[in-house]
N, C-alpha and C positions, 0 to 999 in steps of 0.2 A: 626666174623659175619659181613656181609656187612652193611655199613651205608648209602648205596645209597637210597635216598628218592625221587629221581626224578620220575616224572609221565609220562605215555604214554597212548595211546588209546587202549582199548580192545573193538572193536566194537565202540559203542557210549558211552562207560563207561570209565572214567578215573581210572587208577589203578597205583600202584607203578611199575616202570619199572622192578624191580627185580622179580615181581610176574607174569609178562606176559608169560614168557616161560612155567611156570607151568600150567597156564590157557590154553595156546594153546595146550600143550600136552594133557590136559584133554579133550579138544574138539575132538582131533583126536584119542585119546584112545577110545572115545565113538563111533565115526562114522567109525572107520577103516574097520570093517567087511562089511559094506554096502556102503563104500565110492565110489567105482567104479559104483555100481548100481545107486546111487544117482546122480552121474555125468551124466550118460546117461539120467535119468529121468529129471533132471533139465535143460539140454540143448537140449533134444530131439536127443541126439547123436552127436550134432554139435561139442562138445569138441574134438571128435576124428578127425574131419576135421581140427580143429585148431592145434592140436598136430601134425598131418601129415604135415601141412603147416610149423610148426616150424622146424621139422626135415628136410623137403625139403629145406628150406632156409639155414639151417646149412650145408646141403650136406656133411655129414661125410663120410670119406673114409680112407683107409689105416690103419696103426697101430697107436700107441699112446695111451694116456689116456684121457678119457672123464669123466667129473664130472657132475652128475645130482643131484642137491640139492633140498630137500623137495620133492623128487620123490619116496617116500616109496613103493607105490604099483607097481612101475615098468613101468608105461605107456610110459614114454619117454625113459627110459633105454632100454626096449625091442625093441623099434623102432630103436634106435641107433645100438644096437647089431646085429639086423637082417640086417641092411643096411651096416654096416662096421664090418664084422665078425672078422677081425684081431685086432680090437680095444679093449682095456680094458675099461670097463664101471664101474665106481664107483658110487653107490647111497648113498648119505648122507641125513639122515632125523632125525629130532629132536625126533620123536616118535617111539619107538621100535615096537609098535603094527602095525604101518603102514609098517615098514620093514618086519615084519612077514608075512603080507599079500602078499607083493611082493615076498618074498622067496617062499611062498607056490605056488604062480602063476607060478614061474619058475619051481618048482618041478613038477607041474601039466601040464607042456608042453608048456608054453608060449614061450620058446626058443627052442623048438624041442628037448628037453632032454639035451642040452649042458648048464647046469646051471652054469658052471664055467666062462661063458663069462661075467657075471655081479657079482660084489662084493657089499657087503652091510655093512654100518657102521652108527652107531648112532652118530650124531654130530649136532652142532649149526651153522647155516649160518653165524653168527657173529663172530665165532671163529673156523674156519674149522680145523680139525685134519690132516692137510696136509702141507708139506713144501712149501716154496716160489717157484714159477715158476715150478710147478710140473705137470700141466695139460694143454692139448692142447685146450680144449673147456669146457665151463661151461654153463649148462642150468638150468633154474629154472622155473617151470610151476605151476602157481597158488599157489605159496609159499611165494613170496616176501612180500605180504601184511601182512603176519602173523608174520614177524620178529619184534622185539622190536625197532631196530634202522636200518632203511633201508640204511642209508649212510654207516654205519659200515659194513653191509652185502655187499654192492657194493665195498667197499675198500678191503674186504676179497676176493671177486671174482677177483679183479685185482691182488691182492697179489699172489694167487695160479696159475694164468694164466702165461704160458710162453710167452715171446715176440712173437707176431704174433698170439697169442691165441684169441679165440672169446668168447664173452658173449652173450647169448640169453635169454631173459625173456619173457614168455607168462603169461599174467595176465589179469583179468577182469579190465576194464578201464572205461572211461567216454563216453557215447553215443554221437555221433556227428550228428545224423540224427534227424531233428526236428520232434517231435511227437512220435518218437520211445522211447525217454527218459521217457515219461509219462507211456507208456505201459509197459516198462521194470521195472519202479518203482512199478507199480501195481502188476506185476507178482512176483517181488522179495520180496516185503514186505507182500503180501497177500497169495501167493501160496507156495513159497519155504519153509517157516517155517512149514506150515501145512503138506507139503510133507515130510519134515524131521520128523515130529511127527509120521506120519503113517508108513513110510518105515524104517527109521533109529531109530524110537522110541526116538527121541531126538530133540524136537522143539528148545530148547535154543541154541544148537550148530549151527543150521542152521540160526537162528536169528543173531547170532554173525557173521557167514560167510557173510550174506547179509550186515550187518553193516560195516564189514571190507572192503568190496568192495567200499562202499561209502566214506570211509575214505582214500582210496588209492589215491596217487597223480595222477593228470591228465597226459595225454601223454607227453606234452611238459615239464612239471615240472620234470617228471621222467627222460626224456632225458637230461635235464640240470644237474640233480643230478648224472647221470652216467658220464657226462663229468667232473663234479667236483671231482669225485672219480678217475679220470685219465684214463677213457675209451675214446677211440677216434673213429672217423668215425661213430658216433651214428646215427642210422636210426630207424624210427618208421613205422610200418604197422598196420593200423586199420583193425580189423576183425569184420564182421557182424555189420557194422555201429558204431564201437567203443565199442560194448559190451565187446570185448576183444581187446588186442593190443599186438603186438610183438615189442620188443625193442632189437636192435642189437648194439654191440659195440666191439671194439678190444683193446687188450693191444699191443701197438706199441713200 
């Protein structure tokens, strides 16, 4: 039995580090069936533009292996597979219920019937079930803030990337436009949990998701932590005034 008694943040609440993965799985088990619908409602569909921008910046092409972490419902994986049909796309997610939603979407036509172009595996971003230097690119969209140890997840990303491989993270971040931050806080803390209660029938999970956004490192801090993990040529692009941000790095 583990004797790890270190603590971490689960939203605004301190919990034992060993308990956080179970709590995160519980959140996404609860919201999986309505996760994509809630993303549309919460962002007014803008999350689709952000994801298109992520894949556009990555510009995938040719063969090789692409890893999408915490991408269970397939939003990023399907974009990669459609843009680079020769590529093997592997989706790794902590929560089997999210992977089930993604598989169902593939079977229901999200890939035009070619469901073998994307593969699915349950796994932890902090301990990926992949060999060293085995993937050409690594993406993670709206997932890094849910891991227990961000630095460990970044180190794992570098470990599995081949030399010359690219890391891209899309995540909610810190607003950079004066005045927008107050409006965003009001929307986040007053509207989103209520929306979660009505649509997903789970206010607490969306309260956690809002809190996890506020606990996530600011743009420059995450860039510095990527560099500390051994990723190079780190770049940041703010989206929608910093509501979200893209972080790019390379394993050289």
